[in-house]
RODO-2510 file (C-alpha; in nm, 4 decimals, decimal comma):
residues 317
     n   res          X          Y          Z
     1     x    12,4683    12,7547     6,0409
     2     x    12,0936    12,8253     5,9792
     3     x    11,9364    12,5552     6,1742
     4     x    12,1505    12,6299     6,4798
     5     x    11,9698    12,7473     6,7957
     6     x    12,1559    13,0156     7,0018
     7     x    12,1011    13,0324     7,3675
     8     x    12,3244    13,1331     7,6701
     9     x    12,2968    12,7786     7,8488
    10     x    12,2109    12,4651     7,7822
    11     x    12,1007    12,2111     8,0652
    12     x    12,0914    11,8547     7,9843
    13     x    11,8526    11,6635     8,2023
    14     x    11,5133    11,6682     8,3594
    15     x    11,5619    11,5886     8,7117
    16     x    11,6039    11,8154     9,0664
    17     x    11,9495    11,9343     8,9540
    18     x    11,8630    12,0351     8,6194
    19     x    11,5168    12,2325     8,6949
    20     x    11,7004    12,4240     8,9811
    21     x    11,9565    12,4915     8,7602
    22     x    11,6938    12,6192     8,5038
    23     x    11,4891    12,8095     8,7669
    24     x    11,8152    12,9923     8,8720
    25     x    11,9118    13,0473     8,5205
    26     x    11,5812    13,2220     8,4197
    27     x    11,5603    13,4349     8,7257
    28     x    11,8898    13,5662     8,6036
    29     x    11,7317    13,6382     8,3111
    30     x    11,9642    13,4711     8,0961
    31     x    11,8639    13,2311     7,7748
    32     x    11,7732    12,8733     7,8933
    33     x    11,6840    12,5503     7,7501
    34     x    11,6554    12,2063     7,8832
    35     x    11,7068    11,8863     7,6931
    36     x    11,6317    11,5532     7,8022
    37     x    11,3966    11,2352     7,7809
    38     x    11,3636    11,0882     8,1228
    39     x    11,1434    11,2967     8,3319
    40     x    11,1948    11,3689     8,6824
    41     x    11,5179    11,1316     8,7424
    42     x    11,5573    10,9600     9,0492
    43     x    11,3191    11,1712     9,2279
    44     x    10,9942    11,1020     9,0304
    45     x    11,0485    10,6973     9,0496
    46     x    11,1362    10,7540     9,4574
    47     x    10,8016    10,7075     9,5809
    48     x    10,6841    10,9162     9,8869
    49     x    10,9337    11,1575    10,0173
    50     x    10,9275    11,2640    10,3599
    51     x    11,2633    11,4559    10,4331
    52     x    11,1889    11,7492    10,1601
    53     x    11,1750    12,0872    10,3479
    54     x    10,8675    12,2277    10,3431
    55     x    10,7036    11,9385    10,2020
    56     x    10,6031    11,6817    10,5063
    57     x    10,5190    11,4103    10,2676
    58     x    10,4930    11,4100     9,8673
    59     x    10,5247    11,1636     9,6136
    60     x    10,8320    11,2160     9,4165
    61     x    10,6786    11,2167     9,0750
    62     x    10,4510    11,5062     9,2470
    63     x    10,7316    11,7006     9,3551
    64     x    10,9201    11,6777     9,0135
    65     x    10,6012    11,8095     8,8816
    66     x    10,5837    12,1328     9,1000
    67     x    10,9624    12,1758     9,0262
    68     x    10,8615    12,1468     8,6255
    69     x    10,5776    12,3761     8,6645
    70     x    10,7733    12,6390     8,8385
    71     x    11,0394    12,6569     8,5467
    72     x    10,7676    12,6286     8,2805
    73     x    10,5870    12,9375     8,4469
    74     x    10,9220    13,1402     8,3508
    75     x    10,8757    13,0229     7,9874
    76     x    11,1796    12,7958     7,9739
    77     x    11,2013    12,5802     7,6436
    78     x    11,2038    12,2136     7,6708
    79     x    11,3394    12,0211     7,4062
    80     x    11,2574    11,6171     7,4521
    81     x    11,5694    11,4701     7,3480
    82     x    11,8586    11,3598     7,5051
    83     x    12,2512    11,5002     7,4193
    84     x    12,4319    11,2941     7,1702
    85     x    12,7481    11,5379     7,1246
    86     x    12,8747    11,8293     7,2845
    87     x    13,1918    11,9903     7,1308
    88     x    13,4035    12,3223     7,2125
    89     x    13,4301    12,5674     6,9548
    90     x    13,7115    12,8360     6,8960
    91     x    13,5520    13,1059     7,0476
    92     x    13,5052    12,8847     7,4196
    93     x    13,1280    12,8551     7,3411
    94     x    12,9775    12,5053     7,2889
    95     x    12,8039    12,3327     7,0005
    96     x    12,5495    12,0621     7,1358
    97     x    12,3653    11,7996     6,9223
    98     x    12,0464    11,6415     7,0503
    99     x    11,9648    11,2731     6,9468
   100     x    11,6937    11,3961     6,7371
   101     x    11,9272    11,6425     6,5193
   102     x    11,8683    11,9755     6,6977
   103     x    12,1891    12,1905     6,7261
   104     x    12,2357    12,4441     7,0027
   105     x    12,5201    12,6801     7,0424
   106     x    12,5655    12,8012     7,4322
   107     x    12,8068    12,9861     7,6316
   108     x    12,7591    12,7422     7,9025
   109     x    12,6607    12,3769     7,9387
   110     x    12,5244    12,2255     8,2819
   111     x    12,5245    11,8252     8,2707
   112     x    12,2601    11,6901     8,5067
   113     x    12,1777    11,3516     8,3361
   114     x    12,2016    11,1795     8,6376
   115     x    12,2559    10,7962     8,6680
   116     x    12,1755    10,4621     8,5151
   117     x    12,0325    10,1618     8,7112
   118     x    12,2858     9,8683     8,7364
   119     x    12,1335     9,5432     8,6010
   120     x    12,2387     9,1621     8,6946
   121     x    12,3687     9,0573     8,3483
   122     x    12,1710     8,7828     8,3538
   123     x    11,9920     8,6026     8,0528
   124     x    11,6450     8,6883     7,9997
   125     x    11,6671     8,9953     8,2347
   126     x    11,5979     9,2364     7,9741
   127     x    11,3385     9,0483     7,8001
   128     x    11,1222     9,0154     8,1403
   129     x    11,1356     9,3811     8,2281
   130     x    10,8004     9,4448     8,3172
   131     x    10,7450     9,0574     8,3429
   132     x    10,8528     8,9873     8,7075
   133     x    11,1912     9,1873     8,6645
   134     x    11,1643     9,5575     8,7984
   135     x    11,4384     9,8280     8,9005
   136     x    11,2016    10,0361     9,0773
   137     x    11,0525     9,8880     9,4196
   138     x    10,8775    10,2101     9,5057
   139     x    10,7121    10,2235     9,1423
   140     x    10,5969     9,8680     9,1222
   141     x    10,5599     9,7177     9,4814
   142     x    10,1336     9,7999     9,4422
   143     x    10,1583     9,5365     9,1610
   144     x    10,2397     9,2472     9,3688
   145     x     9,9653     9,2980     9,6450
   146     x     9,8888     8,9335     9,8323
   147     x    10,1393     8,7634     9,5747
   148     x    10,2778     8,4713     9,7275
   149     x    10,6604     8,5929     9,7063
   150     x    10,8809     8,8404     9,5665
   151     x    11,2703     8,9131     9,6099
   152     x    11,5113     9,2255     9,6224
   153     x    11,8320     9,1928     9,5471
   154     x    12,1189     9,4396     9,6822
   155     x    12,2547     9,5534    10,0072
   156     x    12,2277     9,9153    10,0311
   157     x    11,9816    10,1643    10,1726
   158     x    11,7449    10,1552     9,8479
   159     x    11,7243     9,7606     9,8721
   160     x    11,6593     9,7765    10,2676
   161     x    11,3969    10,0420    10,1656
   162     x    11,2399     9,8566     9,8814
   163     x    11,2321     9,5347    10,1130
   164     x    11,0320     9,6858    10,3886
   165     x    10,7815     9,8425    10,1339
   166     x    10,7226     9,5034     9,9468
   167     x    10,6792     9,3441    10,2871
   168     x    10,3476     9,5641    10,3368
   169     x    10,2127     9,4034     9,9735
   170     x    10,3620     9,0569     9,9113
   171     x    10,3399     8,7952    10,1575
   172     x    10,7192     8,6843    10,1705
   173     x    11,0209     8,8988    10,0870
   174     x    11,3505     8,7488    10,0234
   175     x    11,6410     9,0267    10,0548
   176     x    11,9292     8,8683     9,8669
   177     x    12,2969     9,0061     9,9183
   178     x    12,6246     8,8883     9,7960
   179     x    12,7872     9,0503    10,0695
   180     x    12,8080     8,9519    10,4691
   181     x    12,6290     9,2660    10,5977
   182     x    12,4446     9,5177    10,4463
   183     x    12,6181     9,8343    10,2723
   184     x    12,5186    10,1475    10,5065
   185     x    12,1418    10,1165    10,5342
   186     x    11,9968    10,3968    10,7789
   187     x    11,9605    10,2368    11,1368
   188     x    11,6043    10,2871    11,1240
   189     x    11,5514    10,0842    10,8532
   190     x    11,7542     9,8042    10,9788
   191     x    11,5592     9,7935    11,2818
   192     x    11,2521     9,7642    11,0920
   193     x    11,3802     9,5253    10,8858
   194     x    11,5036     9,2877    11,1361
   195     x    11,1469     9,3023    11,3196
   196     x    10,9452     9,2304    11,0029
   197     x    10,8361     8,8799    11,0245
   198     x    10,7722     8,8162    10,6389
   199     x    11,1136     8,9441    10,5367
   200     x    11,3685     8,6355    10,4572
   201     x    11,7227     8,7751    10,4597
   202     x    11,9743     8,5738    10,2580
   203     x    12,3492     8,7150    10,3137
   204     x    12,6490     8,5855    10,1152
   205     x    12,4120     8,4688     9,8442
   206     x    12,3969     8,5336     9,4833
   207     x    12,1545     8,5293     9,2085
   208     x    12,2889     8,2847     8,9408
   209     x    12,0293     8,2605     8,6770
   210     x    11,6624     8,3736     8,6321
   211     x    11,3743     8,0947     8,5770
   212     x    11,0401     8,1531     8,3799
   213     x    10,8784     8,0977     8,0479
   214     x    10,7317     8,2903     7,7663
   215     x    10,4783     8,4470     8,0282
   216     x    10,8172     8,5959     8,2328
   217     x    11,0082     8,5220     8,5348
   218     x    10,8656     8,2867     8,7964
   219     x    11,1757     8,2097     8,9839
   220     x    11,5547     8,2262     9,0699
   221     x    11,8479     8,0243     9,1153
   222     x    12,0906     8,0929     9,3717
   223     x    12,4283     7,9933     9,4699
   224     x    12,3547     7,8349     9,8026
   225     x    12,0796     7,5620     9,9254
   226     x    11,7524     7,6866    10,1029
   227     x    11,5191     7,4029    10,2153
   228     x    11,7276     7,1590    10,0251
   229     x    11,7011     7,3413     9,6919
   230     x    11,8832     7,5902     9,5049
   231     x    11,6028     7,7589     9,3320
   232     x    11,3392     7,9886     9,4806
   233     x    10,9907     8,0232     9,3391
   234     x    10,8895     8,4038     9,3045
   235     x    10,6528     8,6275     9,1567
   236     x    10,8915     8,8721     9,0774
   237     x    11,2260     9,0371     9,1367
   238     x    11,3560     9,3849     9,2479
   239     x    11,6771     9,4509     9,1197
   240     x    11,8261     9,7445     9,3691
   241     x    12,2274     9,7076     9,3238
   242     x    12,2998    10,0868     9,2497
   243     x    12,3384    10,3174     8,9741
   244     x    12,6333    10,4366     8,7307
   245     x    12,6945    10,7914     8,6366
   246     x    12,6029    10,8681     8,2980
   247     x    12,9413    10,9293     8,1350
   248     x    12,8856    10,9432     7,7638
   249     x    12,9078    11,3265     7,7291
   250     x    13,1521    11,3648     8,0056
   251     x    13,3894    11,1348     7,8398
   252     x    13,3453    11,2824     7,5139
   253     x    13,4610    11,6043     7,6395
   254     x    13,7349    11,4656     7,8656
   255     x    13,6304    11,5641     8,1835
   256     x    13,8019    11,4616     8,4965
   257     x    13,6513    11,1972     8,7066
   258     x    13,6708    11,1020     9,0490
   259     x    13,9108    10,7923     9,0615
   260     x    13,7408    10,6470     9,3222
   261     x    13,3596    10,6909     9,2545
   262     x    13,3871    10,7340     8,8858
   263     x    13,1685    11,0440     8,9043
   264     x    13,2551    11,3549     8,7162
   265     x    13,4825    11,5737     8,9467
   266     x    13,3275    11,9010     9,0068
   267     x    13,4892    12,1937     9,2865
   268     x    13,2420    12,4000     9,5485
   269     x    13,1230    12,5972     9,2169
   270     x    13,0209    12,2841     9,0211
   271     x    13,2903    12,3772     8,7915
   272     x    13,4164    12,0332     8,5815
   273     x    13,7765    12,0449     8,4412
   274     x    13,6346    12,2116     8,1138
   275     x    13,5755    12,5917     8,1542
   276     x    13,2312    12,6309     8,0549
   277     x    13,0994    12,3144     8,1627
   278     x    12,9342    12,2455     8,4697
   279     x    12,7644    11,9445     8,6718
   280     x    12,5405    11,9111     8,9292
   281     x    12,3503    11,5850     9,1013
   282     x    12,3766    11,2339     9,1089
   283     x    12,6419    11,2515     8,7749
   284     x    12,9063    11,4329     9,0486
   285     x    13,1402    11,3785     9,3228
   286     x    13,0022    11,7151     9,4754
   287     x    12,8677    11,5115     9,7776
   288     x    12,8072    11,1149     9,9081
   289     x    12,4438    11,2490     9,9877
   290     x    12,2526    11,1318     9,6923
   291     x    11,9200    11,3161     9,7761
   292     x    11,6651    11,5464     9,5965
   293     x    11,7837    11,8553     9,8236
   294     x    12,1372    11,7998     9,7130
   295     x    12,0702    11,7818     9,3664
   296     x    11,8601    12,0758     9,3747
   297     x    12,1316    12,2699     9,5485
   298     x    12,3929    12,1871     9,3470
   299     x    12,1632    12,3084     9,0519
   300     x    12,1514    12,6181     9,1891
   301     x    12,5157    12,6731     9,2354
   302     x    12,5629    12,5359     8,8718
   303     x    12,3281    12,7869     8,7345
   304     x    12,5294    13,0928     8,9321
   305     x    12,8853    12,9706     8,7909
   306     x    12,7037    12,9398     8,4462
   307     x    12,5543    13,2904     8,4819
   308     x    12,9007    13,4444     8,5357
   309     x    13,0522    13,2593     8,2557
   310     x    12,7931    13,4132     8,0317
   311     x    12,8469    13,7540     8,1698
   312     x    13,2129    13,6854     8,1026
   313     x    13,1364    13,6240     7,7558
   314     x    12,9166    13,9442     7,6965
   315     x    13,1763    14,1748     7,8790
   316     x    13,4845    14,0150     7,6318
   317     x    13,2814    14,0749     7,3325
***
């Protein structure tokens, strides 16, 4: 078809794994395109990063801008649209269609679309996004400076980190978790949490409804009594209950998933169960350590595998 764009490798995603893969693919001197709509992935909304080698402290968005700049300097084409469909064609290559209708033919595909943040599933949750409901403590914490009270919902590392950050802005912060103990937070964070005077920890507690009006959220109802009542007046809530891998394209392709985590299963070369399809970053079960550095390393490994696959195509033609 005349409107099909030919390339060696198509990379889906705009986060650390995707940009790292693109950097290595371009250095291998193979034609490469990147597609996606959400710039920077989790890193870009992660606030200040202090554990990326070579950068003692840098804002996550700024770090991703550096990734992007390095890739752009290699004249890498980027298309601002998400993948809609990927199909394997008769010669073993792939036809990828974007939401905007553009179609690409590539010998290799690297999936690096990351994860989708989980929601509570309560009435008015989506309607009040940006009106008291947030899914990123590090993004929106400064908006609550000197506010009376906010709540973080979740029990993992991100929830604990977000609570500590918010305690520097809001007068009172509730940390609400349905479990009896937090889920593997870093010990140093737990120590800070327990020593913070304006943090109230509510374990074995669930949010059962959001309260508010046409202006947005102004409180929550919980399943246990606090000060003889089951509702808490709040200026905002921060939902930090994890994220799920984006599986629409992997499921289309019938990729093998990890039966425990639901992530795309990869081997040490970032191969998936379909030849020519590679995956990297938070989408995969390649590591339990979901960090910018591990996503970037997986992207580099995926690029090498994709490059070797491109070479095999050229040898066999």
